CHARMM internal coordinates of N, CA and C (Angstrom, degrees):
IC EDIT
DIST 1 N 1 CA 1.4382
DIST 1 CA 1 C 1.5291
ANGL 1 N 1 CA 1 C 106.64
DIST 1 C 2 N 1.3757
ANGL 1 CA 1 C 2 N 120.13
DIHE 1 N 1 CA 1 C 2 N -39.79
DIST 2 N 2 CA 1.4041
ANGL 1 C 2 N 2 CA 122.22
DIHE 1 CA 1 C 2 N 2 CA -177.44
DIST 2 CA 2 C 1.5471
ANGL 2 N 2 CA 2 C 111.64
DIHE 1 C 2 N 2 CA 2 C -59.41
DIST 2 C 3 N 1.3713
ANGL 2 CA 2 C 3 N 114.61
DIHE 2 N 2 CA 2 C 3 N -33.37
DIST 3 N 3 CA 1.4308
ANGL 2 C 3 N 3 CA 118.04
DIHE 2 CA 2 C 3 N 3 CA 178.22
DIST 3 CA 3 C 1.4945
ANGL 3 N 3 CA 3 C 112.91
DIHE 2 C 3 N 3 CA 3 C -69.31
DIST 3 C 4 N 1.3516
ANGL 3 CA 3 C 4 N 115.36
DIHE 3 N 3 CA 3 C 4 N -41.34
DIST 4 N 4 CA 1.4158
ANGL 3 C 4 N 4 CA 120.35
DIHE 3 CA 3 C 4 N 4 CA 176.05
DIST 4 CA 4 C 1.4953
ANGL 4 N 4 CA 4 C 107.76
DIHE 3 C 4 N 4 CA 4 C -60.21
DIST 4 C 5 N 1.2722
ANGL 4 CA 4 C 5 N 121.28
DIHE 4 N 4 CA 4 C 5 N -48.28
DIST 5 N 5 CA 1.5289
ANGL 4 C 5 N 5 CA 123.71
DIHE 4 CA 4 C 5 N 5 CA 179.05
DIST 5 CA 5 C 1.4771
ANGL 5 N 5 CA 5 C 110.68
DIHE 4 C 5 N 5 CA 5 C -53.79
DIST 5 C 6 N 1.3454
ANGL 5 CA 5 C 6 N 115.84
DIHE 5 N 5 CA 5 C 6 N -45.81
DIST 6 N 6 CA 1.5170
ANGL 5 C 6 N 6 CA 120.21
DIHE 5 CA 5 C 6 N 6 CA -177.60
DIST 6 CA 6 C 1.4906
ANGL 6 N 6 CA 6 C 108.23
DIHE 5 C 6 N 6 CA 6 C -67.07
DIST 6 C 7 N 1.2845
ANGL 6 CA 6 C 7 N 119.95
DIHE 6 N 6 CA 6 C 7 N -46.09
DIST 7 N 7 CA 1.5205
ANGL 6 C 7 N 7 CA 119.98
DIHE 6 CA 6 C 7 N 7 CA -171.09
DIST 7 CA 7 C 1.5091
ANGL 7 N 7 CA 7 C 109.79
DIHE 6 C 7 N 7 CA 7 C -81.28
DIST 7 C 8 N 1.3178
ANGL 7 CA 7 C 8 N 121.00
DIHE 7 N 7 CA 7 C 8 N -46.20
DIST 8 N 8 CA 1.3628
ANGL 7 C 8 N 8 CA 129.40
DIHE 7 CA 7 C 8 N 8 CA -169.30
DIST 8 CA 8 C 1.5513
ANGL 8 N 8 CA 8 C 114.01
DIHE 7 C 8 N 8 CA 8 C -94.52
DIST 8 C 9 N 1.3171
ANGL 8 CA 8 C 9 N 116.87
DIHE 8 N 8 CA 8 C 9 N -34.50
DIST 9 N 9 CA 1.4411
ANGL 8 C 9 N 9 CA 124.91
DIHE 8 CA 8 C 9 N 9 CA -177.07
DIST 9 CA 9 C 1.4819
ANGL 9 N 9 CA 9 C 111.71
DIHE 8 C 9 N 9 CA 9 C 109.34
DIST 9 C 10 N 1.2877
ANGL 9 CA 9 C 10 N 116.60
DIHE 9 N 9 CA 9 C 10 N 162.74
DIST 10 N 10 CA 1.4988
ANGL 9 C 10 N 10 CA 124.17
DIHE 9 CA 9 C 10 N 10 CA -174.37
DIST 10 CA 10 C 1.5521
ANGL 10 N 10 CA 10 C 109.48
DIHE 9 C 10 N 10 CA 10 C -64.82
DIST 10 C 11 N 1.3216
ANGL 10 CA 10 C 11 N 118.16
DIHE 10 N 10 CA 10 C 11 N -31.96
DIST 11 N 11 CA 1.4346
ANGL 10 C 11 N 11 CA 120.23
DIHE 10 CA 10 C 11 N 11 CA -167.76
DIST 11 CA 11 C 1.5424
ANGL 11 N 11 CA 11 C 114.20
DIHE 10 C 11 N 11 CA 11 C -110.85
DIST 11 C 12 N 1.3132
ANGL 11 CA 11 C 12 N 115.44
DIHE 11 N 11 CA 11 C 12 N 9.10
DIST 12 N 12 CA 1.4557
ANGL 11 C 12 N 12 CA 122.70
DIHE 11 CA 11 C 12 N 12 CA 179.27
DIST 12 CA 12 C 1.6029
ANGL 12 N 12 CA 12 C 107.14
DIHE 11 C 12 N 12 CA 12 C -66.84
DIST 12 C 13 N 1.3158
ANGL 12 CA 12 C 13 N 121.04
DIHE 12 N 12 CA 12 C 13 N 137.24
DIST 13 N 13 CA 1.4805
ANGL 12 C 13 N 13 CA 121.87
DIHE 12 CA 12 C 13 N 13 CA -173.07
DIST 13 CA 13 C 1.5813
ANGL 13 N 13 CA 13 C 107.99
DIHE 12 C 13 N 13 CA 13 C -58.36
DIST 13 C 14 N 1.3389
ANGL 13 CA 13 C 14 N 122.18
DIHE 13 N 13 CA 13 C 14 N -34.84
DIST 14 N 14 CA 1.4064
ANGL 13 C 14 N 14 CA 122.26
DIHE 13 CA 13 C 14 N 14 CA 176.18
DIST 14 CA 14 C 1.4628
ANGL 14 N 14 CA 14 C 115.41
DIHE 13 C 14 N 14 CA 14 C -63.79
DIST 14 C 15 N 1.3619
ANGL 14 CA 14 C 15 N 118.39
DIHE 14 N 14 CA 14 C 15 N -36.43
DIST 15 N 15 CA 1.3884
ANGL 14 C 15 N 15 CA 123.85
DIHE 14 CA 14 C 15 N 15 CA 173.43
DIST 15 CA 15 C 1.4431
ANGL 15 N 15 CA 15 C 110.35
DIHE 14 C 15 N 15 CA 15 C -65.90
DIST 15 C 16 N 1.3355
ANGL 15 CA 15 C 16 N 119.44
DIHE 15 N 15 CA 15 C 16 N -41.73
DIST 16 N 16 CA 1.5019
ANGL 15 C 16 N 16 CA 119.96
DIHE 15 CA 15 C 16 N 16 CA 179.56
DIST 16 CA 16 C 1.4328
ANGL 16 N 16 CA 16 C 114.01
DIHE 15 C 16 N 16 CA 16 C -66.56
DIST 16 C 17 N 1.3672
ANGL 16 CA 16 C 17 N 116.16
DIHE 16 N 16 CA 16 C 17 N -31.31
DIST 17 N 17 CA 1.4214
ANGL 16 C 17 N 17 CA 119.39
DIHE 16 CA 16 C 17 N 17 CA 174.27
DIST 17 CA 17 C 1.4834
ANGL 17 N 17 CA 17 C 113.69
DIHE 16 C 17 N 17 CA 17 C -64.99
DIST 17 C 18 N 1.4297
ANGL 17 CA 17 C 18 N 113.53
DIHE 17 N 17 CA 17 C 18 N -45.61
DIST 18 N 18 CA 1.4284
ANGL 17 C 18 N 18 CA 117.89
DIHE 17 CA 17 C 18 N 18 CA 176.20
DIST 18 CA 18 C 1.6006
ANGL 18 N 18 CA 18 C 114.44
DIHE 17 C 18 N 18 CA 18 C -58.64
DIST 18 C 19 N 1.2916
ANGL 18 CA 18 C 19 N 113.45
DIHE 18 N 18 CA 18 C 19 N -37.45
DIST 19 N 19 CA 1.4971
ANGL 18 C 19 N 19 CA 120.58
DIHE 18 CA 18 C 19 N 19 CA 176.68
DIST 19 CA 19 C 1.4785
ANGL 19 N 19 CA 19 C 109.78
DIHE 18 C 19 N 19 CA 19 C -61.22
DIST 19 C 20 N 1.3036
ANGL 19 CA 19 C 20 N 117.87
DIHE 19 N 19 CA 19 C 20 N -50.20
DIST 20 N 20 CA 1.4315
ANGL 19 C 20 N 20 CA 119.45
DIHE 19 CA 19 C 20 N 20 CA 178.16
DIST 20 CA 20 C 1.5535
ANGL 20 N 20 CA 20 C 114.32
DIHE 19 C 20 N 20 CA 20 C -60.34
DIST 20 C 21 N 1.3140
ANGL 20 CA 20 C 21 N 114.26
DIHE 20 N 20 CA 20 C 21 N -41.60
DIST 21 N 21 CA 1.4563
ANGL 20 C 21 N 21 CA 116.88
DIHE 20 CA 20 C 21 N 21 CA 179.95
DIST 21 CA 21 C 1.5104
ANGL 21 N 21 CA 21 C 110.81
DIHE 20 C 21 N 21 CA 21 C -66.06
DIST 21 C 22 N 1.3184
ANGL 21 CA 21 C 22 N 116.05
DIHE 21 N 21 CA 21 C 22 N -35.62
DIST 22 N 22 CA 1.4724
ANGL 21 C 22 N 22 CA 116.97
DIHE 21 CA 21 C 22 N 22 CA 177.13
DIST 22 CA 22 C 1.5653
ANGL 22 N 22 CA 22 C 112.22
DIHE 21 C 22 N 22 CA 22 C -69.88
DIST 22 C 23 N 1.2382
ANGL 22 CA 22 C 23 N 116.01
DIHE 22 N 22 CA 22 C 23 N -28.63
DIST 23 N 23 CA 1.4443
ANGL 22 C 23 N 23 CA 122.25
DIHE 22 CA 22 C 23 N 23 CA 178.81
DIST 23 CA 23 C 1.4878
ANGL 23 N 23 CA 23 C 108.28
DIHE 22 C 23 N 23 CA 23 C -68.73
DIST 23 C 24 N 1.3339
ANGL 23 CA 23 C 24 N 114.14
DIHE 23 N 23 CA 23 C 24 N -42.42
DIST 24 N 24 CA 1.4748
ANGL 23 C 24 N 24 CA 118.32
DIHE 23 CA 23 C 24 N 24 CA 178.37
DIST 24 CA 24 C 1.5636
ANGL 24 N 24 CA 24 C 110.83
DIHE 23 C 24 N 24 CA 24 C -67.39
DIST 24 C 25 N 1.3452
ANGL 24 CA 24 C 25 N 117.64
DIHE 24 N 24 CA 24 C 25 N -33.50
DIST 25 N 25 CA 1.3844
ANGL 24 C 25 N 25 CA 119.06
DIHE 24 CA 24 C 25 N 25 CA 178.82
DIST 25 CA 25 C 1.5948
ANGL 25 N 25 CA 25 C 112.10
DIHE 24 C 25 N 25 CA 25 C -69.34
DIST 25 C 26 N 1.3049
ANGL 25 CA 25 C 26 N 114.87
DIHE 25 N 25 CA 25 C 26 N -35.93
DIST 26 N 26 CA 1.4224
ANGL 25 C 26 N 26 CA 120.41
DIHE 25 CA 25 C 26 N 26 CA 172.66
DIST 26 CA 26 C 1.5695
ANGL 26 N 26 CA 26 C 111.55
DIHE 25 C 26 N 26 CA 26 C -60.44
DIST 26 C 27 N 1.3264
ANGL 26 CA 26 C 27 N 112.37
DIHE 26 N 26 CA 26 C 27 N -49.65
DIST 27 N 27 CA 1.5038
ANGL 26 C 27 N 27 CA 116.33
DIHE 26 CA 26 C 27 N 27 CA 174.63
DIST 27 CA 27 C 1.4998
ANGL 27 N 27 CA 27 C 113.90
DIHE 26 C 27 N 27 CA 27 C -56.25
DIST 27 C 28 N 1.2971
ANGL 27 CA 27 C 28 N 117.60
DIHE 27 N 27 CA 27 C 28 N -43.33
DIST 28 N 28 CA 1.5181
ANGL 27 C 28 N 28 CA 121.93
DIHE 27 CA 27 C 28 N 28 CA -175.40
DIST 28 CA 28 C 1.5397
ANGL 28 N 28 CA 28 C 104.80
DIHE 27 C 28 N 28 CA 28 C -67.25
DIST 28 C 29 N 1.3339
ANGL 28 CA 28 C 29 N 121.69
DIHE 28 N 28 CA 28 C 29 N -28.91
DIST 29 N 29 CA 1.4705
ANGL 28 C 29 N 29 CA 123.30
DIHE 28 CA 28 C 29 N 29 CA -178.40
DIST 29 CA 29 C 1.4725
ANGL 29 N 29 CA 29 C 112.53
DIHE 28 C 29 N 29 CA 29 C -86.83
DIST 29 C 30 N 1.3806
ANGL 29 CA 29 C 30 N 117.45
DIHE 29 N 29 CA 29 C 30 N -0.62
DIST 30 N 30 CA 1.4095
ANGL 29 C 30 N 30 CA 122.22
DIHE 29 CA 29 C 30 N 30 CA 175.26
DIST 30 CA 30 C 1.5410
ANGL 30 N 30 CA 30 C 113.54
DIHE 29 C 30 N 30 CA 30 C 93.71
DIST 30 C 31 N 1.2741
ANGL 30 CA 30 C 31 N 119.64
DIHE 30 N 30 CA 30 C 31 N 5.71
DIST 31 N 31 CA 1.4865
ANGL 30 C 31 N 31 CA 125.67
DIHE 30 CA 30 C 31 N 31 CA -177.06
DIST 31 CA 31 C 1.4630
ANGL 31 N 31 CA 31 C 106.69
DIHE 30 C 31 N 31 CA 31 C -96.24
DIST 31 C 32 N 1.3527
ANGL 31 CA 31 C 32 N 119.09
DIHE 31 N 31 CA 31 C 32 N 71.43
DIST 32 N 32 CA 1.4554
ANGL 31 C 32 N 32 CA 127.88
DIHE 31 CA 31 C 32 N 32 CA -174.85
DIST 32 CA 32 C 1.5449
ANGL 32 N 32 CA 32 C 109.61
DIHE 31 C 32 N 32 CA 32 C -62.55
DIST 32 C 33 N 1.2973
ANGL 32 CA 32 C 33 N 117.47
DIHE 32 N 32 CA 32 C 33 N -44.43
DIST 33 N 33 CA 1.5022
ANGL 32 C 33 N 33 CA 119.55
DIHE 32 CA 32 C 33 N 33 CA -176.47
DIST 33 CA 33 C 1.4433
ANGL 33 N 33 CA 33 C 108.36
DIHE 32 C 33 N 33 CA 33 C -60.71
DIST 33 C 34 N 1.3674
ANGL 33 CA 33 C 34 N 118.94
DIHE 33 N 33 CA 33 C 34 N -50.22
DIST 34 N 34 CA 1.4442
ANGL 33 C 34 N 34 CA 125.76
DIHE 33 CA 33 C 34 N 34 CA -176.96
DIST 34 CA 34 C 1.5418
ANGL 34 N 34 CA 34 C 109.15
DIHE 33 C 34 N 34 CA 34 C -58.75
DIST 34 C 35 N 1.3945
ANGL 34 CA 34 C 35 N 117.50
DIHE 34 N 34 CA 34 C 35 N -42.54
DIST 35 N 35 CA 1.3915
ANGL 34 C 35 N 35 CA 125.79
DIHE 34 CA 34 C 35 N 35 CA -177.55
DIST 35 CA 35 C 1.5167
ANGL 35 N 35 CA 35 C 106.99
DIHE 34 C 35 N 35 CA 35 C -63.81
DIST 35 C 36 N 1.2474
ANGL 35 CA 35 C 36 N 119.72
DIHE 35 N 35 CA 35 C 36 N -50.88
DIST 36 N 36 CA 1.4593
ANGL 35 C 36 N 36 CA 124.70
DIHE 35 CA 35 C 36 N 36 CA -179.56
DIST 36 CA 36 C 1.5713
ANGL 36 N 36 CA 36 C 111.17
DIHE 35 C 36 N 36 CA 36 C -56.60
DIST 36 C 37 N 1.3028
ANGL 36 CA 36 C 37 N 114.03
DIHE 36 N 36 CA 36 C 37 N -49.15
DIST 37 N 37 CA 1.5230
ANGL 36 C 37 N 37 CA 119.42
DIHE 36 CA 36 C 37 N 37 CA -179.83
DIST 37 CA 37 C 1.5167
ANGL 37 N 37 CA 37 C 110.96
DIHE 36 C 37 N 37 CA 37 C -57.65
DIST 37 C 38 N 1.3111
ANGL 37 CA 37 C 38 N 117.46
DIHE 37 N 37 CA 37 C 38 N -48.13
DIST 38 N 38 CA 1.4912
ANGL 37 C 38 N 38 CA 120.56
DIHE 37 CA 37 C 38 N 38 CA 179.88
DIST 38 CA 38 C 1.4765
ANGL 38 N 38 CA 38 C 110.81
DIHE 37 C 38 N 38 CA 38 C -67.11
DIST 38 C 39 N 1.3363
ANGL 38 CA 38 C 39 N 117.68
DIHE 38 N 38 CA 38 C 39 N -43.45
DIST 39 N 39 CA 1.4970
ANGL 38 C 39 N 39 CA 120.38
DIHE 38 CA 38 C 39 N 39 CA -179.49
DIST 39 CA 39 C 1.5752
ANGL 39 N 39 CA 39 C 110.93
DIHE 38 C 39 N 39 CA 39 C -63.91
DIST 39 C 40 N 1.3031
ANGL 39 CA 39 C 40 N 119.65
DIHE 39 N 39 CA 39 C 40 N -34.24
DIST 40 N 40 CA 1.4074
ANGL 39 C 40 N 40 CA 121.10
DIHE 39 CA 39 C 40 N 40 CA -178.17
DIST 40 CA 40 C 1.5896
ANGL 40 N 40 CA 40 C 107.78
DIHE 39 C 40 N 40 CA 40 C -68.71
DIST 40 C 41 N 1.3255
ANGL 40 CA 40 C 41 N 118.29
DIHE 40 N 40 CA 40 C 41 N -37.39
DIST 41 N 41 CA 1.3980
ANGL 40 C 41 N 41 CA 119.72
DIHE 40 CA 40 C 41 N 41 CA 178.11
DIST 41 CA 41 C 1.5221
ANGL 41 N 41 CA 41 C 111.85
DIHE 40 C 41 N 41 CA 41 C -71.69
DIST 41 C 42 N 1.2894
ANGL 41 CA 41 C 42 N 112.97
DIHE 41 N 41 CA 41 C 42 N -38.66
DIST 42 N 42 CA 1.5262
ANGL 41 C 42 N 42 CA 120.11
DIHE 41 CA 41 C 42 N 42 CA 177.18
DIST 42 CA 42 C 1.5846
ANGL 42 N 42 CA 42 C 107.78
DIHE 41 C 42 N 42 CA 42 C -61.12
DIST 42 C 43 N 1.2791
ANGL 42 CA 42 C 43 N 113.75
DIHE 42 N 42 CA 42 C 43 N -50.35
DIST 43 N 43 CA 1.4932
ANGL 42 C 43 N 43 CA 118.07
DIHE 42 CA 42 C 43 N 43 CA -175.30
DIST 43 CA 43 C 1.5004
ANGL 43 N 43 CA 43 C 109.57
DIHE 42 C 43 N 43 CA 43 C -60.67
DIST 43 C 44 N 1.2695
ANGL 43 CA 43 C 44 N 119.16
DIHE 43 N 43 CA 43 C 44 N -48.21
DIST 44 N 44 CA 1.4565
ANGL 43 C 44 N 44 CA 123.45
DIHE 43 CA 43 C 44 N 44 CA 178.14
DIST 44 CA 44 C 1.5564
ANGL 44 N 44 CA 44 C 111.79
DIHE 43 C 44 N 44 CA 44 C -52.10
DIST 44 C 45 N 1.2833
ANGL 44 CA 44 C 45 N 116.41
DIHE 44 N 44 CA 44 C 45 N -47.28
DIST 45 N 45 CA 1.4291
ANGL 44 C 45 N 45 CA 122.30
DIHE 44 CA 44 C 45 N 45 CA -176.64
DIST 45 CA 45 C 1.6059
ANGL 45 N 45 CA 45 C 109.08
DIHE 44 C 45 N 45 CA 45 C -72.71
DIST 45 C 46 N 1.3127
ANGL 45 CA 45 C 46 N 116.87
DIHE 45 N 45 CA 45 C 46 N -36.21
DIST 46 N 46 CA 1.4959
ANGL 45 C 46 N 46 CA 119.83
DIHE 45 CA 45 C 46 N 46 CA 173.71
DIST 46 CA 46 C 1.4994
ANGL 46 N 46 CA 46 C 114.08
DIHE 45 C 46 N 46 CA 46 C -59.68
DIST 46 C 47 N 1.3726
ANGL 46 CA 46 C 47 N 118.27
DIHE 46 N 46 CA 46 C 47 N -41.98
DIST 47 N 47 CA 1.3656
ANGL 46 C 47 N 47 CA 124.30
DIHE 46 CA 46 C 47 N 47 CA -179.67
DIST 47 CA 47 C 1.6158
ANGL 47 N 47 CA 47 C 107.80
DIHE 46 C 47 N 47 CA 47 C -64.32
DIST 47 C 48 N 1.3551
ANGL 47 CA 47 C 48 N 111.80
DIHE 47 N 47 CA 47 C 48 N -45.83
DIST 48 N 48 CA 1.4292
ANGL 47 C 48 N 48 CA 115.39
DIHE 47 CA 47 C 48 N 48 CA 179.87
DIST 48 CA 48 C 1.5973
ANGL 48 N 48 CA 48 C 116.76
DIHE 47 C 48 N 48 CA 48 C -61.54
DIST 48 C 49 N 1.2854
ANGL 48 CA 48 C 49 N 110.61
DIHE 48 N 48 CA 48 C 49 N -40.53
DIST 49 N 49 CA 1.4921
ANGL 48 C 49 N 49 CA 120.44
DIHE 48 CA 48 C 49 N 49 CA -171.08
DIST 49 CA 49 C 1.5608
ANGL 49 N 49 CA 49 C 107.02
DIHE 48 C 49 N 49 CA 49 C -90.52
DIST 49 C 50 N 1.3412
ANGL 49 CA 49 C 50 N 118.40
DIHE 49 N 49 CA 49 C 50 N -48.82
DIST 50 N 50 CA 1.5059
ANGL 49 C 50 N 50 CA 120.52
DIHE 49 CA 49 C 50 N 50 CA -169.19
DIST 50 CA 50 C 1.5690
ANGL 50 N 50 CA 50 C 111.15
DIHE 49 C 50 N 50 CA 50 C -100.81
DIST 50 C 51 N 1.3494
ANGL 50 CA 50 C 51 N 115.65
DIHE 50 N 50 CA 50 C 51 N -21.35
DIST 51 N 51 CA 1.4570
ANGL 50 C 51 N 51 CA 119.45
DIHE 50 CA 50 C 51 N 51 CA -173.31
DIST 51 CA 51 C 1.4869
ANGL 51 N 51 CA 51 C 112.04
DIHE 50 C 51 N 51 CA 51 C 96.30
DIST 51 C 52 N 1.3489
ANGL 51 CA 51 C 52 N 117.10
DIHE 51 N 51 CA 51 C 52 N 153.13
DIST 52 N 52 CA 1.4309
ANGL 51 C 52 N 52 CA 122.23
DIHE 51 CA 51 C 52 N 52 CA -178.69
DIST 52 CA 52 C 1.5014
ANGL 52 N 52 CA 52 C 117.97
DIHE 51 C 52 N 52 CA 52 C -67.22
DIST 52 C 53 N 1.2905
ANGL 52 CA 52 C 53 N 116.02
DIHE 52 N 52 CA 52 C 53 N -18.48
DIST 53 N 53 CA 1.4819
ANGL 52 C 53 N 53 CA 117.26
DIHE 52 CA 52 C 53 N 53 CA 176.48
DIST 53 CA 53 C 1.5111
ANGL 53 N 53 CA 53 C 118.96
DIHE 52 C 53 N 53 CA 53 C -97.05
DIST 53 C 54 N 1.3368
ANGL 53 CA 53 C 54 N 113.44
DIHE 53 N 53 CA 53 C 54 N 4.81
DIST 54 N 54 CA 1.4467
ANGL 53 C 54 N 54 CA 120.33
DIHE 53 CA 53 C 54 N 54 CA 176.78
DIST 54 CA 54 C 1.5656
ANGL 54 N 54 CA 54 C 108.91
DIHE 53 C 54 N 54 CA 54 C -65.66
DIST 54 C 55 N 1.3014
ANGL 54 CA 54 C 55 N 119.07
DIHE 54 N 54 CA 54 C 55 N 135.90
DIST 55 N 55 CA 1.4339
ANGL 54 C 55 N 55 CA 119.95
DIHE 54 CA 54 C 55 N 55 CA 176.48
DIST 55 CA 55 C 1.4759
ANGL 55 N 55 CA 55 C 117.65
DIHE 54 C 55 N 55 CA 55 C -49.66
DIST 55 C 56 N 1.3390
ANGL 55 CA 55 C 56 N 117.26
DIHE 55 N 55 CA 55 C 56 N -38.12
DIST 56 N 56 CA 1.4816
ANGL 55 C 56 N 56 CA 118.71
DIHE 55 CA 55 C 56 N 56 CA 179.07
DIST 56 CA 56 C 1.5757
ANGL 56 N 56 CA 56 C 110.85
DIHE 55 C 56 N 56 CA 56 C -67.53
DIST 56 C 57 N 1.3130
ANGL 56 CA 56 C 57 N 118.92
DIHE 56 N 56 CA 56 C 57 N -41.95
DIST 57 N 57 CA 1.4251
ANGL 56 C 57 N 57 CA 123.46
DIHE 56 CA 56 C 57 N 57 CA 176.32
DIST 57 CA 57 C 1.5130
ANGL 57 N 57 CA 57 C 110.38
DIHE 56 C 57 N 57 CA 57 C -62.71
DIST 57 C 58 N 1.2627
ANGL 57 CA 57 C 58 N 120.05
DIHE 57 N 57 CA 57 C 58 N -41.19
DIST 58 N 58 CA 1.4354
ANGL 57 C 58 N 58 CA 123.92
DIHE 57 CA 57 C 58 N 58 CA 177.40
DIST 58 CA 58 C 1.4611
ANGL 58 N 58 CA 58 C 111.00
DIHE 57 C 58 N 58 CA 58 C -59.83
DIST 58 C 59 N 1.3645
ANGL 58 CA 58 C 59 N 114.41
DIHE 58 N 58 CA 58 C 59 N -52.99
DIST 59 N 59 CA 1.4884
ANGL 58 C 59 N 59 CA 119.95
DIHE 58 CA 58 C 59 N 59 CA -179.77
DIST 59 CA 59 C 1.5335
ANGL 59 N 59 CA 59 C 112.90
DIHE 58 C 59 N 59 CA 59 C -56.15
DIST 59 C 60 N 1.3898
ANGL 59 CA 59 C 60 N 113.35
DIHE 59 N 59 CA 59 C 60 N -42.00
DIST 60 N 60 CA 1.5236
ANGL 59 C 60 N 60 CA 119.67
DIHE 59 CA 59 C 60 N 60 CA 177.29
DIST 60 CA 60 C 1.5910
ANGL 60 N 60 CA 60 C 108.46
DIHE 59 C 60 N 60 CA 60 C -59.60
DIST 60 C 61 N 1.3159
ANGL 60 CA 60 C 61 N 111.23
DIHE 60 N 60 CA 60 C 61 N -48.98
DIST 61 N 61 CA 1.5036
ANGL 60 C 61 N 61 CA 114.80
DIHE 60 CA 60 C 61 N 61 CA -175.00
DIST 61 CA 61 C 1.5197
ANGL 61 N 61 CA 61 C 111.84
DIHE 60 C 61 N 61 CA 61 C -62.65
DIST 61 C 62 N 1.2844
ANGL 61 CA 61 C 62 N 120.17
DIHE 61 N 61 CA 61 C 62 N -38.17
DIST 62 N 62 CA 1.4412
ANGL 61 C 62 N 62 CA 126.60
DIHE 61 CA 61 C 62 N 62 CA 177.14
DIST 62 CA 62 C 1.5291
ANGL 62 N 62 CA 62 C 109.18
DIHE 61 C 62 N 62 CA 62 C -67.63
DIST 62 C 63 N 1.2734
ANGL 62 CA 62 C 63 N 121.84
DIHE 62 N 62 CA 62 C 63 N -44.47
DIST 63 N 63 CA 1.4270
ANGL 62 C 63 N 63 CA 122.32
DIHE 62 CA 62 C 63 N 63 CA 172.76
DIST 63 CA 63 C 1.4761
ANGL 63 N 63 CA 63 C 115.33
DIHE 62 C 63 N 63 CA 63 C -60.98
DIST 63 C 64 N 1.2703
ANGL 63 CA 63 C 64 N 119.56
DIHE 63 N 63 CA 63 C 64 N -42.82
DIST 64 N 64 CA 1.4400
ANGL 63 C 64 N 64 CA 125.90
DIHE 63 CA 63 C 64 N 64 CA 176.87
DIST 64 CA 64 C 1.5342
ANGL 64 N 64 CA 64 C 110.80
DIHE 63 C 64 N 64 CA 64 C -58.50
DIST 64 C 65 N 1.2717
ANGL 64 CA 64 C 65 N 115.67
DIHE 64 N 64 CA 64 C 65 N -43.01
DIST 65 N 65 CA 1.5165
ANGL 64 C 65 N 65 CA 124.03
DIHE 64 CA 64 C 65 N 65 CA -177.59
DIST 65 CA 65 C 1.5557
ANGL 65 N 65 CA 65 C 106.99
DIHE 64 C 65 N 65 CA 65 C -63.12
DIST 65 C 66 N 1.3413
ANGL 65 CA 65 C 66 N 115.89
DIHE 65 N 65 CA 65 C 66 N -47.58
DIST 66 N 66 CA 1.4278
ANGL 65 C 66 N 66 CA 120.08
DIHE 65 CA 65 C 66 N 66 CA -178.44
DIST 66 CA 66 C 1.5187
ANGL 66 N 66 CA 66 C 110.38
DIHE 65 C 66 N 66 CA 66 C -68.49
DIST 66 C 67 N 1.3262
ANGL 66 CA 66 C 67 N 118.60
DIHE 66 N 66 CA 66 C 67 N -41.63
DIST 67 N 67 CA 1.4628
ANGL 66 C 67 N 67 CA 120.28
DIHE 66 CA 66 C 67 N 67 CA -173.54
DIST 67 CA 67 C 1.5770
ANGL 67 N 67 CA 67 C 110.90
DIHE 66 C 67 N 67 CA 67 C -72.76
DIST 67 C 68 N 1.3170
ANGL 67 CA 67 C 68 N 114.87
DIHE 67 N 67 CA 67 C 68 N -32.43
DIST 68 N 68 CA 1.5214
ANGL 67 C 68 N 68 CA 118.76
DIHE 67 CA 67 C 68 N 68 CA -179.47
DIST 68 CA 68 C 1.6414
ANGL 68 N 68 CA 68 C 107.15
DIHE 67 C 68 N 68 CA 68 C -63.29
DIST 68 C 69 N 1.2484
ANGL 68 CA 68 C 69 N 117.35
DIHE 68 N 68 CA 68 C 69 N -29.93
DIST 69 N 69 CA 1.4649
ANGL 68 C 69 N 69 CA 117.42
DIHE 68 CA 68 C 69 N 69 CA 178.53
DIST 69 CA 69 C 1.5209
ANGL 69 N 69 CA 69 C 112.13
DIHE 68 C 69 N 69 CA 69 C -70.96
DIST 69 C 70 N 1.3645
ANGL 69 CA 69 C 70 N 116.70
DIHE 69 N 69 CA 69 C 70 N -25.10
DIST 70 N 70 CA 1.4809
ANGL 69 C 70 N 70 CA 122.52
DIHE 69 CA 69 C 70 N 70 CA 178.70
DIST 70 CA 70 C 1.5503
ANGL 70 N 70 CA 70 C 110.04
DIHE 69 C 70 N 70 CA 70 C -85.81
DIST 70 C 71 N 1.2852
ANGL 70 CA 70 C 71 N 118.23
DIHE 70 N 70 CA 70 C 71 N -24.70
DIST 71 N 71 CA 1.5411
ANGL 70 C 71 N 71 CA 121.85
DIHE 70 CA 70 C 71 N 71 CA -169.33
DIST 71 CA 71 C 1.5201
ANGL 71 N 71 CA 71 C 108.92
DIHE 70 C 71 N 71 CA 71 C -72.33
END
COOR INIT
IC SEED 1 N 1 CA 1 C
IC BUILD
């Protein structure tokens, strides 16, 4: 993900997808706090770049809502 950030930028859609994927990986490994933190950052950027109605932003928002209940 750091390479994508460096090459494409923090707010490029591919970087945002990598951020969301990494957040899911943290969640699947049981690191819910880290997953929530990363997904919050990802979601904020997705809303700014893609808009709140974009499918990726909606998916991230739904994941965040569910994960916060577990944290």
